VOPAGU-2260 file (C-alpha; in pm, 1 decimal, decimal comma):
REM VOPAGU-2260
SITE   aa  ch    i         X         Y         Z
SITE  UNK   A    0    5704,6   14327,3  -13575,2
SITE  UNK   A    1    5915,0   14307,0  -13864,4
SITE  UNK   A    2    5705,0   13984,3  -14011,1
SITE  UNK   A    3    5403,6   14196,6  -13978,3
SITE  UNK   A    4    5591,4   14484,3  -14192,9
SITE  UNK   A    5    5700,5   14252,8  -14428,1
SITE  UNK   A    6    5358,1   14107,0  -14503,6
SITE  UNK   A    7    5220,7   14428,0  -14535,1
SITE  UNK   A    8    5431,6   14511,8  -14807,1
SITE  UNK   A    9    5376,0   14195,6  -15008,8
SITE  UNK   A   10    4985,7   14268,9  -14954,7
SITE  UNK   A   11    5064,0   14621,4  -15114,4
SITE  UNK   A   12    5243,0   14460,4  -15379,2
SITE  UNK   A   13    4983,5   14177,3  -15446,4
SITE  UNK   A   14    4668,4   14455,2  -15452,0
SITE  UNK   A   15    4891,9   14675,2  -15699,1
SITE  UNK   A   16    4949,3   14399,2  -15921,9
SITE  UNK   A   17    4567,0   14244,2  -15932,5
SITE  UNK   A   18    4446,6   14595,5  -15985,4
SITE  UNK   A   19    4602,4   14606,2  -16360,3
SITE  UNK   A   20    4311,4   14389,7  -16419,9
SITE  UNK   A   21    4057,9   14390,0  -16131,3
SITE  UNK   A   22    3856,6   14701,6  -16030,3
SITE  UNK   A   23    3979,5   14847,8  -15717,5
SITE  UNK   A   24    3614,1   14796,8  -15521,2
SITE  UNK   A   25    3636,9   14443,5  -15622,9
SITE  UNK   A   26    3958,1   14375,1  -15455,7
SITE  UNK   A   27    3830,5   14580,6  -15155,7
SITE  UNK   A   28    3524,4   14316,4  -15141,8
SITE  UNK   A   29    3786,4   14015,0  -15172,6
SITE  UNK   A   30    3965,2   14161,9  -14902,7
SITE  UNK   A   31    3722,3   14200,9  -14690,5
SITE  UNK   A   32    3530,4   13879,8  -14714,6
SITE  UNK   A   33    3876,0   13677,3  -14682,5
SITE  UNK   A   34    3969,2   13910,2  -14382,5
SITE  UNK   A   35    3634,3   13879,5  -14224,4
SITE  UNK   A   36    3604,3   13529,2  -14238,3
SITE  UNK   A   37    3975,7   13458,9  -14081,6
SITE  UNK   A   38    3928,5   13682,3  -13778,5
SITE  UNK   A   39    3585,1   13501,6  -13708,7
SITE  UNK   A   40    3769,6   13160,8  -13745,6
SITE  UNK   A   41    4079,5   13313,0  -13494,0
SITE  UNK   A   42    3762,0   13497,8  -13246,5
SITE  UNK   A   43    3584,9   13168,4  -13227,6
SITE  UNK   A   44    3914,1   12988,5  -13135,4
SITE  UNK   A   45    3928,0   13234,2  -12872,3
SITE  UNK   A   46    3567,5   13154,8  -12742,0
SITE  UNK   A   47    3457,9   13475,6  -12791,6
SITE  UNK   A   48    3109,6   13612,5  -12963,2
SITE  UNK   A   49    3119,9   13733,2  -13318,3
SITE  UNK   A   50    2862,0   14038,7  -13216,5
SITE  UNK   A   51    2966,8   14190,8  -12901,8
SITE  UNK   A   52    2729,4   14487,7  -12782,9
SITE  UNK   A   53    2982,3   14685,5  -12734,4
SITE  UNK   A   54    2968,7   14736,8  -13128,7
SITE  UNK   A   55    2728,6   15007,3  -13088,7
SITE  UNK   A   56    2984,6   15240,2  -12908,7
SITE  UNK   A   57    3075,8   15600,0  -13071,3
SITE  UNK   A   58    3459,4   15472,1  -13086,1
SITE  UNK   A   59    3391,9   15178,3  -13237,2
SITE  UNK   A   60    3147,5   15377,4  -13529,2
SITE  UNK   A   61    3436,1   15618,8  -13585,5
SITE  UNK   A   62    3715,3   15345,9  -13628,6
SITE  UNK   A   63    3505,9   15185,5  -13871,5
SITE  UNK   A   64    3492,9   15493,7  -14075,6
SITE  UNK   A   65    3874,9   15574,7  -14033,6
SITE  UNK   A   66    3913,9   15210,0  -14128,0
SITE  UNK   A   67    3746,0   15258,9  -14450,7
SITE  UNK   A   68    3904,8   15608,8  -14533,6
SITE  UNK   A   69    4239,4   15474,2  -14471,4
SITE  UNK   A   70    4198,6   15133,7  -14658,1
SITE  UNK   A   71    4011,4   15292,6  -14932,0
SITE  UNK   A   72    4260,7   15603,8  -14993,1
SITE  UNK   A   73    4560,5   15377,4  -14950,2
SITE  UNK   A   74    4453,5   15129,8  -15165,8
SITE  UNK   A   75    4410,4   15407,7  -15445,0
SITE  UNK   A   76    4774,5   15533,1  -15362,3
SITE  UNK   A   77    4921,4   15222,3  -15413,3
SITE  UNK   A   78    4751,1   15167,2  -15719,3
SITE  UNK   A   79    4816,3   15517,8  -15909,9
SITE  UNK   A   80    5153,2   15570,5  -15768,2
SITE  UNK   A   81    5480,3   15405,7  -15694,6
SITE  UNK   A   82    5462,0   15164,3  -15398,7
SITE  UNK   A   83    5827,2   15330,2  -15302,3
SITE  UNK   A   84    5636,0   15652,3  -15276,2
SITE  UNK   A   85    5286,7   15554,2  -15068,6
SITE  UNK   A   86    5474,8   15350,2  -14815,2
SITE  UNK   A   87    5699,8   15617,5  -14733,2
SITE  UNK   A   88    5415,2   15879,3  -14704,7
SITE  UNK   A   89    5263,1   15618,7  -14450,4
SITE  UNK   A   90    5557,5   15619,8  -14272,2
SITE  UNK   A   91    5438,4   15989,7  -14094,4
SITE  UNK   A   92    5170,2   15779,4  -13943,7
SITE  UNK   A   93    5276,3   15770,5  -13587,0
SITE  UNK   A   94    5370,0   16146,9  -13612,9
SITE  UNK   A   95    4995,2   16210,2  -13685,1
SITE  UNK   A   96    4880,6   15991,2  -13396,9
SITE  UNK   A   97    5097,5   16166,3  -13175,2
SITE  UNK   A   98    4991,6   16490,7  -13256,7
SITE  UNK   A   99    4592,5   16341,4  -13259,7
SITE  UNK   A  100    4692,9   16202,1  -12920,5
SITE  UNK   A  101    4759,3   16542,5  -12790,0
SITE  UNK   A  102    4459,7   16734,6  -12942,7
SITE  UNK   A  103    4188,7   16441,6  -12862,6
SITE  UNK   A  104    4351,4   16284,6  -12535,0
SITE  UNK   A  105    4526,4   16542,6  -12397,0
SITE  UNK   A  106    4842,1   16385,6  -12363,2
SITE  UNK   A  107    5162,1   16616,6  -12343,5
SITE  UNK   A  108    5367,7   16659,3  -12606,6
SITE  UNK   A  109    5700,0   16908,1  -12552,5
SITE  UNK   A  110    5857,0   17102,5  -12793,5
SITE  UNK   A  111    6117,3   16862,4  -12862,9
SITE  UNK   A  112    5835,5   16601,1  -13012,0
SITE  UNK   A  113    5633,5   16904,2  -13171,1
SITE  UNK   A  114    5977,2   17007,3  -13353,0
SITE  UNK   A  115    6026,5   16642,5  -13471,1
SITE  UNK   A  116    5648,1   16608,4  -13597,5
SITE  UNK   A  117    5698,7   16965,0  -13764,9
SITE  UNK   A  118    5989,5   16824,0  -13945,4
SITE  UNK   A  119    5840,8   16507,9  -14020,3
SITE  UNK   A  120    5536,8   16658,0  -14216,3
SITE  UNK   A  121    5826,9   16893,3  -14406,4
SITE  UNK   A  122    5958,3   16530,4  -14490,7
SITE  UNK   A  123    5642,7   16403,6  -14635,9
SITE  UNK   A  124    5655,7   16747,1  -14840,1
SITE  UNK   A  125    5964,2   16655,0  -14988,7
SITE  UNK   A  126    5778,2   16342,9  -15103,3
SITE  UNK   A  127    5545,5   16482,1  -15263,2
SITE  UNK   A  128    5728,7   16784,6  -15393,1
SITE  UNK   A  129    5424,6   17013,6  -15477,4
SITE  UNK   A  130    5468,7   17243,1  -15710,3
SITE  UNK   A  131    5772,7   17076,7  -15869,0
SITE  UNK   A  132    5841,7   16865,3  -16161,0
SITE  UNK   A  133    5817,3   16519,1  -15983,4
SITE  UNK   A  134    5468,8   16621,8  -15794,9
SITE  UNK   A  135    5172,7   16335,9  -15887,6
SITE  UNK   A  136    4866,1   16444,2  -15780,9
SITE  UNK   A  137    4746,2   16084,8  -15681,2
SITE  UNK   A  138    4974,6   16103,1  -15376,1
SITE  UNK   A  139    4744,2   16281,9  -15184,8
SITE  UNK   A  140    4555,7   15936,7  -15172,6
SITE  UNK   A  141    4814,7   15806,4  -14966,9
SITE  UNK   A  142    4829,8   16132,9  -14724,3
SITE  UNK   A  143    4462,7   16079,4  -14669,4
SITE  UNK   A  144    4520,4   15707,3  -14647,2
SITE  UNK   A  145    4749,2   15788,1  -14351,1
SITE  UNK   A  146    4484,7   16017,6  -14162,8
SITE  UNK   A  147    4271,7   15748,2  -14210,3
SITE  UNK   A  148    4457,6   15484,3  -14051,6
SITE  UNK   A  149    4611,6   15730,3  -13787,6
SITE  UNK   A  150    4215,6   15839,7  -13708,4
SITE  UNK   A  151    4174,0   15456,5  -13680,9
SITE  UNK   A  152    4470,4   15409,7  -13438,6
SITE  UNK   A  153    4343,8   15671,0  -13205,8
SITE  UNK   A  154    3983,4   15526,6  -13215,6
SITE  UNK   A  155    4117,3   15196,6  -13121,0
SITE  UNK   A  156    4285,3   15328,1  -12830,2
SITE  UNK   A  157    3922,1   15488,5  -12701,2
SITE  UNK   A  158    3722,2   15143,3  -12819,5
SITE  UNK   A  159    3588,2   14937,6  -12541,0
SITE  UNK   A  160    3838,2   14752,0  -12344,4
SITE  UNK   A  161    3586,1   14429,6  -12340,2
SITE  UNK   A  162    3658,1   14415,9  -12734,2
SITE  UNK   A  163    3963,1   14164,0  -12854,1
SITE  UNK   A  164    4197,6   14255,0  -13124,8
SITE  UNK   A  165    4061,1   13966,5  -13355,3
SITE  UNK   A  166    3718,2   14090,6  -13271,5
SITE  UNK   A  167    3837,8   14457,2  -13383,7
SITE  UNK   A  168    3974,4   14252,3  -13687,8
SITE  UNK   A  169    3608,8   14135,7  -13799,2
SITE  UNK   A  170    3458,1   14480,6  -13763,5
SITE  UNK   A  171    3773,6   14633,3  -13954,2
SITE  UNK   A  172    3757,9   14405,1  -14239,2
SITE  UNK   A  173    3366,9   14389,1  -14284,2
SITE  UNK   A  174    3326,4   14764,4  -14325,6
SITE  UNK   A  175    3492,3   14723,6  -14660,3
SITE  UNK   A  176    3246,3   14513,8  -14800,5
SITE  UNK   A  177    2988,9   14832,6  -14821,0
SITE  UNK   A  178    3244,3   15045,5  -14970,3
SITE  UNK   A  179    3399,7   14827,5  -15214,1
SITE  UNK   A  180    3036,3   14719,3  -15359,3
SITE  UNK   A  181    2943,4   15127,5  -15373,3
SITE  UNK   A  182    3326,2   15177,9  -15551,0
SITE  UNK   A  183    3240,4   14860,1  -15765,2
SITE  UNK   A  184    2880,3   15047,8  -15898,2
SITE  UNK   A  185    3093,3   15355,9  -15984,9
SITE  UNK   A  186    3348,2   15226,9  -16168,3
SITE  UNK   A  187    3101,7   14997,5  -16405,9
SITE  UNK   A  188    3108,2   14681,9  -16241,1
SITE  UNK   A  189    3294,9   14356,6  -16156,4
SITE  UNK   A  190    3490,8   14127,5  -16363,2
SITE  UNK   A  191    3589,8   13744,2  -16333,3
SITE  UNK   A  192    3911,1   13740,9  -16253,1
SITE  UNK   A  193    4197,8   13525,8  -16409,3
SITE  UNK   A  194    4391,7   13276,4  -16272,7
SITE  UNK   A  195    4694,0   13536,6  -16202,1
SITE  UNK   A  196    4481,4   13810,6  -16063,6
SITE  UNK   A  197    4276,5   13587,5  -15871,2
SITE  UNK   A  198    4598,0   13443,7  -15714,9
SITE  UNK   A  199    4732,0   13790,1  -15661,1
SITE  UNK   A  200    4410,3   13872,2  -15447,4
SITE  UNK   A  201    4443,4   13557,8  -15259,1
SITE  UNK   A  202    4804,8   13620,9  -15176,4
SITE  UNK   A  203    4707,5   14018,4  -15048,4
SITE  UNK   A  204    4411,9   13816,2  -14822,1
SITE  UNK   A  205    4673,0   13585,6  -14678,3
SITE  UNK   A  206    4941,6   13810,8  -14651,2
SITE  UNK   A  207    4721,0   14073,1  -14513,8
SITE  UNK   A  208    4567,4   13848,5  -14221,6
SITE  UNK   A  209    4912,6   13730,7  -14133,1
SITE  UNK   A  210    5061,1   14081,2  -14084,5
SITE  UNK   A  211    4737,6   14197,6  -13889,9
SITE  UNK   A  212    4776,2   13906,2  -13659,6
SITE  UNK   A  213    5121,6   13926,5  -13612,9
SITE  UNK   A  214    5101,4   14289,9  -13547,5
SITE  UNK   A  215    4857,0   14243,5  -13294,8
SITE  UNK   A  216    5113,9   13969,9  -13115,4
SITE  UNK   A  217    5383,9   14236,8  -13180,1
SITE  UNK   A  218    5161,8   14497,5  -12963,8
SITE  UNK   A  219    5050,0   14282,3  -12692,4
SITE  UNK   A  220    5386,3   14057,5  -12618,9
SITE  UNK   A  221    5658,6   14331,3  -12660,4
SITE  UNK   A  222    5698,2   14639,7  -12484,5
SITE  UNK   A  223    5506,1   14921,3  -12716,7
SITE  UNK   A  224    5831,9   15158,4  -12716,3
SITE  UNK   A  225    6060,9   14889,1  -12817,9
SITE  UNK   A  226    5842,1   14733,9  -13115,8
SITE  UNK   A  227    5685,9   15030,5  -13239,1
SITE  UNK   A  228    6025,6   15159,3  -13429,2
SITE  UNK   A  229    6015,3   14833,6  -13611,5
SITE  UNK   A  230    5708,0   14943,6  -13804,0
SITE  UNK   A  231    5963,0   15165,7  -14024,9
SITE  UNK   A  232    6147,8   14865,0  -14170,2
SITE  UNK   A  233    5818,7   14850,7  -14412,4
SITE  UNK   A  234    5961,7   15130,8  -14593,1
SITE  UNK   A  235    6286,5   14901,3  -14649,2
SITE  UNK   A  236    6069,5   14637,8  -14778,9
SITE  UNK   A  237    5852,1   14850,4  -15011,9
SITE  UNK   A  238    6181,4   15008,2  -15174,0
SITE  UNK   A  239    6294,1   14676,4  -15212,7
SITE  UNK   A  240    5995,4   14527,4  -15395,5
SITE  UNK   A  241    5940,0   14883,7  -15585,1
SITE  UNK   A  242    6247,8   14848,9  -15791,0
SITE  UNK   A  243    6227,0   14435,4  -15830,1
SITE  UNK   A  244    5915,8   14395,8  -15907,1
SITE  UNK   A  245    5748,0   14746,4  -16046,7
SITE  UNK   A  246    6133,0   14890,9  -16182,8
SITE  UNK   A  247    6052,6   15215,1  -15964,7
SITE  UNK   A  248    6363,0   15441,2  -15925,1
SITE  UNK   A  249    6313,1   15696,2  -15616,4
SITE  UNK   A  250    6420,0   16040,8  -15681,5
SITE  UNK   A  251    6655,3   16223,4  -15448,7
SITE  UNK   A  252    6389,3   16437,4  -15273,8
SITE  UNK   A  253    6187,6   16076,5  -15251,5
SITE  UNK   A  254    6449,8   15900,2  -15044,7
SITE  UNK   A  255    6568,3   16240,1  -14833,1
SITE  UNK   A  256    6198,9   16311,6  -14730,1
SITE  UNK   A  257    6175,9   15919,5  -14637,6
SITE  UNK   A  258    6464,6   15951,9  -14422,5
SITE  UNK   A  259    6342,7   16260,0  -14275,9
SITE  UNK   A  260    6020,0   16127,9  -14184,9
SITE  UNK   A  261    6155,6   15782,3  -14015,6
SITE  UNK   A  262    6437,0   16015,0  -13831,9
SITE  UNK   A  263    6141,0   16214,2  -13706,5
SITE  UNK   A  264    5935,1   15927,3  -13613,9
SITE  UNK   A  265    6235,4   15779,9  -13460,3
SITE  UNK   A  266    6292,2   16077,4  -13252,2
SITE  UNK   A  267    5978,0   16142,5  -13140,5
SITE  UNK   A  268    5912,6   15744,6  -13003,8
SITE  UNK   A  269    6255,2   15802,3  -12790,9
SITE  UNK   A  270    6143,9   16112,8  -12644,9
SITE  UNK   A  271    5786,5   15923,9  -12573,7
SITE  UNK   A  272    6010,1   15640,4  -12387,3
SITE  UNK   A  273    6195,0   15892,2  -12223,0
SITE  UNK   A  274    5907,4   16026,5  -12106,5
SITE  UNK   A  275    5735,1   15732,5  -11980,3
SITE  UNK   A  276    6079,5   15624,7  -11798,8
SITE  UNK   A  277    6071,5   15964,9  -11600,4
SITE  UNK   A  278    5727,2   15885,2  -11471,2
SITE  UNK   A  279    5807,8   15553,6  -11377,3
SITE  UNK   A  280    6097,4   15677,6  -11188,7
């Protein structure tokens, strides 16, 4: 999980660097092609079919839509806002997933966790700083990206069990091709990347695939309640790379809000684990 979070952060860094000379839509197309091909290879190695009949199900359609929303809006967030800020807001994803699980799957969430969720969302507002001098309107992209990724995670839970994670990876990356094409048409067309932007896009693809695959291994081999808290280490990597590569200097409210979001998420996971332990006993 730590490797996955580190690679996701490097993926974000390379996308942010490449976006200085390559349109976002074009980056998404390259990213979609690279990820799709990589997961096709992984799927074939498992002797699984590329196109499964289960992709026609409603959860897969919803998952694809949320995947597009999450990828597009979060990509826009890391392009137009500080990497550290976008990553901090993204840490609210588990809180949104717990909220969605309670609403759509009827999972029981006690008042302790509801309180932690509300506090976590207050932490997000502290990072956004609406109405204050430090507010960046483009940070809304990070919020929308967080909602998209949370929706994707919830739809994944409802996806047919016959589909493997590598098959889901194919479909998740493939849907970036049409949306990237539409964005490219709106922005005015593609460009031929120079050497360094091309290498940056390649780096984003490589680190993105490693991150996705490492995340899959962690969630399959480890106990979910144990490995999930390590997702928050992504914020540490983002803060370090943001300062070293982009000379970012998060203000006090951003750092405090980040701490609130992470603390709320860890508390929510802890309460979930305690609830599961009580059921088993």
